[in-house]
N, CA, C and O atoms as a DFTB+ gen file, in Angstrom:
412 C
 N C O
     1  1       0.847      -1.172       0.000
     2  2       0.000       0.000       0.000
     3  2       0.892       1.234       0.000
     4  3       1.929       1.271       0.662
     5  1       0.469       2.241      -0.754
     6  2       1.232       3.476      -0.860
     7  2       0.478       4.588      -0.123
     8  3      -0.701       4.825      -0.387
     9  1       1.154       5.254       0.786
    10  2       0.578       6.362       1.545
    11  2       0.669       7.646       0.734
    12  3       1.438       7.725      -0.224
    13  1      -0.117       8.657       1.115
    14  2       0.054       9.958       0.465
    15  2       1.523      10.383       0.567
    16  3       2.156      10.216       1.609
    17  1       2.042      10.920      -0.504
    18  2       3.448      11.301      -0.539
    19  2       4.324      10.218      -1.144
    20  3       5.522      10.428      -1.334
    21  1       3.737       9.045      -1.454
    22  2       4.466       7.980      -2.120
    23  2       5.211       7.014      -1.233
    24  3       5.902       6.131      -1.741
    25  1       5.094       7.151       0.089
    26  2       5.797       6.241       1.007
    27  2       5.061       4.902       1.071
    28  3       3.839       4.872       1.217
    29  1       5.797       3.805       0.964
    30  2       5.216       2.477       1.027
    31  2       4.882       2.096       2.469
    32  3       5.687       2.298       3.379
    33  1       3.698       1.550       2.660
    34  2       3.294       1.040       3.969
    35  2       3.438      -0.477       4.036
    36  3       3.059      -1.099       5.027
    37  1       3.985      -1.064       2.985
    38  2       4.158      -2.505       2.948
    39  2       2.878      -3.215       2.539
    40  3       1.947      -2.596       2.023
    41  1       2.842      -4.507       2.774
    42  2       1.694      -5.333       2.406
    43  2       0.588      -5.168       3.448
    44  3       0.844      -5.253       4.649
    45  1      -0.613      -4.937       2.996
    46  2      -1.766      -4.864       3.886
    47  2      -2.856      -5.779       3.359
    48  3      -2.903      -6.081       2.167
    49  1      -3.735      -6.222       4.258
    50  2      -4.856      -7.067       3.859
    51  2      -6.091      -6.210       3.653
    52  3      -6.202      -5.111       4.198
    53  1      -7.014      -6.725       2.863
    54  2      -8.283      -6.035       2.650
    55  2      -9.122      -6.113       3.923
    56  3      -8.826      -6.895       4.826
    57  1     -10.157      -5.305       3.981
    58  2     -11.083      -5.345       5.119
    59  2     -11.716      -6.734       5.236
    60  3     -11.849      -7.261       6.340
    61  1     -12.105      -7.326       4.108
    62  2     -12.719      -8.653       4.137
    63  2     -11.731      -9.710       4.633
    64  3     -12.110     -10.583       5.413
    65  1     -10.483      -9.646       4.199
    66  2      -9.470     -10.589       4.689
    67  2      -9.242     -10.403       6.190
    68  3      -9.085     -11.384       6.917
    69  1      -9.224      -9.172       6.650
    70  2      -9.028      -8.891       8.068
    71  2     -10.186      -9.450       8.891
    72  3      -9.962     -10.081       9.924
    73  1     -11.407      -9.229       8.449
    74  2     -12.573      -9.735       9.180
    75  2     -12.605     -11.270       9.142
    76  3     -13.006     -11.903      10.119
    77  1     -12.191     -11.860       8.033
    78  2     -12.096     -13.315       7.958
    79  2     -11.112     -13.861       8.979
    80  3     -11.351     -14.908       9.581
    81  1     -10.009     -13.156       9.172
    82  2      -9.022     -13.535      10.189
    83  2      -9.666     -13.511      11.579
    84  3      -9.525     -14.463      12.347
    85  1     -10.377     -12.416      11.904
    86  2     -11.027     -12.323      13.211
    87  2     -12.100     -13.395      13.374
    88  3     -12.254     -13.953      14.461
    89  1     -12.835     -13.685      12.319
    90  2     -13.863     -14.723      12.387
    91  2     -13.230     -16.087      12.669
    92  3     -13.705     -16.832      13.526
    93  1     -12.165     -16.403      11.949
    94  2     -11.474     -17.678      12.158
    95  2     -10.911     -17.755      13.577
    96  3     -11.041     -18.779      14.248
    97  1     -10.283     -16.663      14.029
    98  2      -9.728     -16.611      15.378
    99  2     -10.819     -16.770      16.432
   100  3     -10.582     -17.347      17.493
   101  1     -12.021     -16.256      16.138
   102  2     -13.155     -16.360      17.060
   103  2     -13.867     -17.692      17.020
   104  3     -14.841     -17.894      17.745
   105  1     -13.397     -18.614      16.182
   106  2     -13.967     -19.956      16.156
   107  2     -15.011     -20.212      15.090
   108  3     -15.643     -21.268      15.097
   109  1     -15.213     -19.272      14.169
   110  2     -16.192     -19.485      13.099
   111  2     -15.600     -20.373      12.017
   112  3     -14.411     -20.293      11.708
   113  1     -16.440     -21.213      11.452
   114  2     -16.044     -22.095      10.358
   115  2     -16.884     -21.745       9.140
   116  3     -18.006     -21.256       9.276
   117  1     -16.360     -21.988       7.977
   118  2     -17.138     -21.809       6.758
   119  2     -17.265     -20.370       6.313
   120  3     -16.605     -19.465       6.823
   121  1     -18.143     -20.199       5.339
   122  2     -18.345     -18.903       4.706
   123  2     -19.326     -18.047       5.495
   124  3     -20.205     -18.576       6.174
   125  1     -19.181     -16.734       5.411
   126  2     -20.106     -15.830       6.104
   127  2     -21.434     -15.712       5.356
   128  3     -21.550     -16.110       4.197
   129  1     -22.424     -15.158       6.043
   130  2     -23.700     -14.818       5.425
   131  2     -23.546     -13.462       4.768
   132  3     -22.950     -12.554       5.348
   133  1     -24.077     -13.314       3.563
   134  2     -23.991     -12.047       2.841
   135  2     -25.401     -11.570       2.525
   136  3     -26.238     -12.345       2.062
   137  1     -25.660     -10.285       2.781
   138  2     -26.981      -9.738       2.467
   139  2     -26.848      -8.268       2.066
   140  3     -25.915      -7.577       2.475
   141  1     -27.795      -7.815       1.265
   142  2     -27.842      -6.421       0.862
   143  2     -28.628      -5.651       1.908
   144  3     -29.778      -5.989       2.192
   145  1     -28.027      -4.624       2.484
   146  2     -28.668      -3.796       3.503
   147  2     -29.361      -2.603       2.848
   148  3     -30.482      -2.249       3.214
   149  1     -28.692      -1.992       1.884
   150  2     -29.255      -0.884       1.117
   151  2     -28.994      -1.196      -0.349
   152  3     -27.843      -1.308      -0.773
   153  1     -30.062      -1.336      -1.115
   154  2     -29.929      -1.681      -2.526
   155  2     -29.718      -0.435      -3.374
   156  3     -30.177       0.653      -3.027
   157  1     -29.021      -0.608      -4.482
   158  2     -28.884       0.474      -5.455
   159  2     -30.253       0.702      -6.078
   160  3     -30.962      -0.254      -6.392
   161  1     -30.623       1.943      -6.254
   162  2     -31.915       2.264      -6.848
   163  2     -31.801       2.582      -8.330
   164  3     -32.810       2.705      -9.025
   165  1     -30.572       2.714      -8.812
   166  2     -30.321       2.995     -10.224
   167  2     -28.960       2.409     -10.582
   168  3     -28.103       2.253      -9.712
   169  1     -28.756       2.082     -11.862
   170  2     -27.451       1.566     -12.270
   171  2     -26.329       2.539     -11.900
   172  3     -26.443       3.745     -12.115
   173  1     -25.256       2.002     -11.346
   174  2     -24.107       2.806     -10.976
   175  2     -24.217       3.474      -9.615
   176  3     -23.271       4.128      -9.175
   177  1     -25.353       3.324      -8.939
   178  2     -25.515       3.919      -7.614
   179  2     -24.863       3.031      -6.557
   180  3     -24.744       1.820      -6.746
   181  1     -24.446       3.627      -5.459
   182  2     -23.823       2.850      -4.386
   183  2     -24.852       1.939      -3.716
   184  3     -26.058       2.177      -3.773
   185  1     -24.332       0.893      -3.081
   186  2     -25.181      -0.024      -2.310
   187  2     -24.363      -0.573      -1.161
   188  3     -23.133      -0.556      -1.201
   189  1     -25.059      -1.069      -0.116
   190  2     -24.389      -1.519       1.102
   191  2     -24.652      -3.010       1.304
   192  3     -25.788      -3.478       1.232
   193  1     -23.574      -3.732       1.558
   194  2     -23.635      -5.175       1.801
   195  2     -23.167      -5.470       3.220
   196  3     -22.193      -4.885       3.694
   197  1     -23.861      -6.375       3.888
   198  2     -23.438      -6.863       5.200
   199  2     -22.861      -8.258       5.016
   200  3     -23.461      -9.105       4.355
   201  1     -21.706      -8.488       5.599
   202  2     -21.077      -9.807       5.611
   203  2     -20.901     -10.165       7.077
   204  3     -20.236      -9.448       7.824
   205  1     -21.502     -11.281       7.488
   206  2     -21.512     -11.610       8.913
   207  2     -21.211     -13.085       9.151
   208  3     -21.692     -13.966       8.438
   209  1     -20.409     -13.317      10.162
   210  2     -20.129     -14.663      10.649
   211  2     -20.916     -14.807      11.947
   212  3     -20.657     -14.093      12.916
   213  1     -21.879     -15.731      11.967
   214  2     -22.717     -15.944      13.146
   215  2     -22.734     -17.436      13.451
   216  3     -23.248     -18.239      12.673
   217  1     -22.174     -17.784      14.578
   218  2     -22.143     -19.168      15.043
   219  2     -22.590     -19.156      16.499
   220  3     -22.035     -18.408      17.304
   221  1     -23.584     -19.970      16.853
   222  2     -24.024     -19.998      18.259
   223  2     -22.851     -20.214      19.208
   224  3     -22.014     -21.090      18.989
   225  1     -22.800     -19.407      20.260
   226  2     -21.742     -19.519      21.258
   227  2     -20.435     -18.835      20.888
   228  3     -19.478     -18.865      21.662
   229  1     -20.387     -18.220      19.714
   230  2     -19.169     -17.520      19.269
   231  2     -19.478     -16.035      19.117
   232  3     -20.620     -15.673      18.836
   233  1     -18.485     -15.173      19.295
   234  2     -18.732     -13.737      19.102
   235  2     -18.995     -13.435      17.625
   236  3     -18.277     -13.909      16.744
   237  1     -20.020     -12.652      17.375
   238  2     -20.358     -12.304      15.995
   239  2     -19.290     -11.393      15.402
   240  3     -18.744     -10.528      16.087
   241  1     -19.001     -11.599      14.122
   242  2     -18.085     -10.752      13.375
   243  2     -18.870     -10.220      12.184
   244  3     -19.467     -10.991      11.433
   245  1     -18.869      -8.899      12.013
   246  2     -19.698      -8.282      10.983
   247  2     -18.922      -7.187      10.260
   248  3     -18.178      -6.419      10.869
   249  1     -19.118      -7.138       8.935
   250  2     -18.487      -6.131       8.088
   251  2     -19.548      -5.548       7.169
   252  3     -20.340      -6.282       6.577
   253  1     -19.561      -4.227       7.052
   254  2     -20.406      -3.553       6.077
   255  2     -19.508      -3.001       4.986
   256  3     -18.495      -2.364       5.273
   257  1     -19.877      -3.243       3.734
   258  2     -19.131      -2.730       2.593
   259  2     -20.048      -1.803       1.808
   260  3     -21.151      -2.187       1.418
   261  1     -19.582      -0.582       1.581
   262  2     -20.317       0.355       0.735
   263  2     -19.703       0.254      -0.658
   264  3     -18.632       0.802      -0.920
   265  1     -20.389      -0.447      -1.535
   266  2     -19.921      -0.606      -2.912
   267  2     -20.203       0.687      -3.666
   268  3     -21.341       1.154      -3.706
   269  1     -19.172       1.259      -4.258
   270  2     -19.318       2.504      -5.000
   271  2     -19.218       3.743      -4.128
   272  3     -19.432       4.858      -4.605
   273  1     -18.896       3.559      -2.857
   274  2     -18.766       4.698      -1.948
   275  2     -17.337       5.195      -1.888
   276  3     -16.420       4.569      -2.420
   277  1     -17.163       6.323      -1.235
   278  2     -15.839       6.911      -1.095
   279  2     -15.227       6.579       0.256
   280  3     -15.674       5.661       0.943
   281  1     -14.216       7.322       0.627
   282  2     -13.524       7.144       1.906
   283  2     -14.118       8.115       2.920
   284  3     -13.448       9.027       3.405
   285  1     -15.401       7.893       3.224
   286  2     -16.144       8.734       4.151
   287  2     -16.898       7.839       5.129
   288  3     -16.916       6.618       4.972
   289  1     -17.515       8.442       6.128
   290  2     -18.333       7.688       7.081
   291  2     -19.768       7.741       6.593
   292  3     -20.353       8.822       6.532
   293  1     -20.357       6.590       6.239
   294  2     -21.729       6.585       5.745
   295  2     -22.711       7.106       6.793
   296  3     -22.616       6.770       7.973
   297  1     -23.640       7.918       6.349
   298  2     -24.665       8.422       7.248
   299  2     -25.354       9.640       6.682
   300  3     -24.869      10.263       5.739
   301  1     -26.504       9.980       7.272
   302  2     -27.300      11.092       6.741
   303  2     -26.699      12.462       7.023
   304  3     -27.074      13.444       6.382
   305  1     -25.779      12.541       7.967
   306  2     -25.188      13.828       8.334
   307  2     -23.693      13.816       8.040
   308  3     -23.125      12.778       7.699
   309  1     -23.087      14.935       8.170
   310  2     -21.645      15.019       7.965
   311  2     -21.325      15.585       6.604
   312  3     -22.090      15.455       5.648
   313  1     -20.187      16.209       6.546
   314  2     -19.732      16.827       5.311
   315  2     -18.280      16.436       5.097
   316  3     -17.451      16.569       5.997
   317  1     -17.985      15.958       3.914
   318  2     -16.633      15.518       3.601
   319  2     -16.177      16.185       2.310
   320  3     -17.005      16.481       1.448
   321  1     -14.893      16.426       2.160
   322  2     -14.394      17.015       0.916
   323  2     -14.696      16.106      -0.274
   324  3     -14.661      14.881      -0.154
   325  1     -14.990      16.706      -1.407
   326  2     -15.360      15.951      -2.607
   327  2     -14.286      14.947      -3.030
   328  3     -14.612      13.900      -3.590
   329  1     -13.009      15.250      -2.770
   330  2     -11.946      14.341      -3.214
   331  2     -12.000      12.989      -2.490
   332  3     -11.368      12.031      -2.936
   333  1     -12.748      12.899      -1.377
   334  2     -12.893      11.626      -0.670
   335  2     -13.937      10.718      -1.308
   336  3     -14.036       9.544      -0.951
   337  1     -14.703      11.240      -2.233
   338  2     -15.674      10.430      -2.954
   339  2     -17.076      10.518      -2.365
   340  3     -17.353      11.320      -1.474
   341  1     -17.942       9.671      -2.891
   342  2     -19.358       9.647      -2.536
   343  2     -19.568       9.239      -1.081
   344  3     -18.905       8.328      -0.586
   345  1     -20.486       9.909      -0.399
   346  2     -20.913       9.495       0.939
   347  2     -22.278       8.834       0.810
   348  3     -23.231       9.458       0.342
   349  1     -22.375       7.581       1.222
   350  2     -23.653       6.858       1.224
   351  2     -24.494       7.413       2.365
   352  3     -24.142       7.238       3.532
   353  1     -25.595       8.077       2.047
   354  2     -26.429       8.745       3.044
   355  2     -27.577       7.877       3.554
   356  3     -28.189       8.211       4.569
   357  1     -27.885       6.768       2.871
   358  2     -29.032       5.933       3.265
   359  2     -28.683       4.909       4.345
   360  3     -29.570       4.242       4.878
   361  1     -27.403       4.783       4.667
   362  2     -26.941       3.839       5.691
   363  2     -26.186       4.627       6.747
   364  3     -25.271       5.385       6.423
   365  1     -26.558       4.456       8.002
   366  2     -25.933       5.195       9.103
   367  2     -24.947       4.278       9.827
   368  3     -25.352       3.423      10.615
   369  1     -23.651       4.459       9.554
   370  2     -22.617       3.601      10.136
   371  2     -22.535       3.744      11.646
   372  3     -22.287       2.760      12.344
   373  1     -22.738       4.950      12.165
   374  2     -22.682       5.156      13.614
   375  2     -23.822       4.398      14.286
   376  3     -23.609       3.731      15.299
   377  1     -25.020       4.494      13.738
   378  2     -26.163       3.764      14.291
   379  2     -25.930       2.249      14.242
   380  3     -26.265       1.544      15.194
   381  1     -25.365       1.749      13.154
   382  2     -25.075       0.318      13.032
   383  2     -24.063      -0.129      14.087
   384  3     -24.195      -1.216      14.650
   385  1     -23.052       0.702      14.357
   386  2     -22.053       0.362      15.375
   387  2     -22.683       0.328      16.761
   388  3     -22.397      -0.572      17.551
   389  1     -23.532       1.297      17.060
   390  2     -24.207       1.326      18.366
   391  2     -25.096       0.086      18.530
   392  3     -25.098      -0.545      19.587
   393  1     -25.844      -0.254      17.486
   394  2     -26.698      -1.463      17.548
   395  2     -25.852      -2.712      17.773
   396  3     -26.239      -3.593      18.541
   397  1     -24.697      -2.796      17.106
   398  2     -23.853      -3.976      17.234
   399  2     -23.315      -4.140      18.659
   400  3     -23.361      -5.233      19.222
   401  1     -22.813      -3.058      19.229
   402  2     -22.187      -3.150      20.546
   403  2     -23.179      -3.124      21.703
   404  3     -22.848      -3.586      22.795
   405  1     -24.373      -2.603      21.498
   406  2     -25.330      -2.461      22.588
   407  2     -26.662      -3.143      22.289
   408  3     -27.710      -2.667      22.725
   409  1     -26.632      -4.239      21.558
   410  2     -27.882      -4.943      21.223
   411  2     -28.437      -5.741      22.370
   412  3     -29.480      -6.381      22.229
């Protein structure tokens, strides 16, 4: 991975690979469940996918992917510079985190 300014950060794993590592470490076997949380309403529009490892007696591991989104925090509020890309406004990442930790 290359940081701003051209400095190498070395080899990094994707978010999905990282979550797979945590799922395996937490005792999950097999493939995760995948579901669409927010569907695209038009071709080329962003959409949100949930990938979750759920095994009775094991800690849940969950990842949300905003397909077609930018490097912003998804949610109805907030303002980010245009160079960071599209902000998905139909999915509230803060609310999802609160639900996950305090369910």
